[in-house]
Steps between C-alpha positions, in 0.01 A plus 500: 500500500567142385261232621629217715444172323407177671351165410122485456300184448176477302296182522234390258268209558318364196281198445598379153625210296878457486502625139302814587719566806813469282352746247421751774848461648653576158281810458604630841866436415457710183350782711804493727749469216355587159833432322626156608801532267641817661850509645498423872419608757132599496435859603285370784625161625222246543436130533192283472400149594181301495377242749223250450220445749651160579826677595335756724217486748274711278206467737693708754658740251202564269176401674288760316638394162416136560154590628438703184629216278269249670200733457577555131517125433125491562443786252688326217404129498 
């Protein structure tokens, strides 16, 4: 019996420099589409975007992540 497809959203909150966040985004993109030069469309359609903490109220969306980041600042002076 074929499965019904629908849109699913995965969210990832990371505390990183812009460069590190860009690198992680690229790695995730390669997981979703290992051959970027293939003929369209992708077997599983997907899209990705990244928002910066200044663009999103991260304190509401990722309170545990920010708490962890603040705690780790004291471990790595």
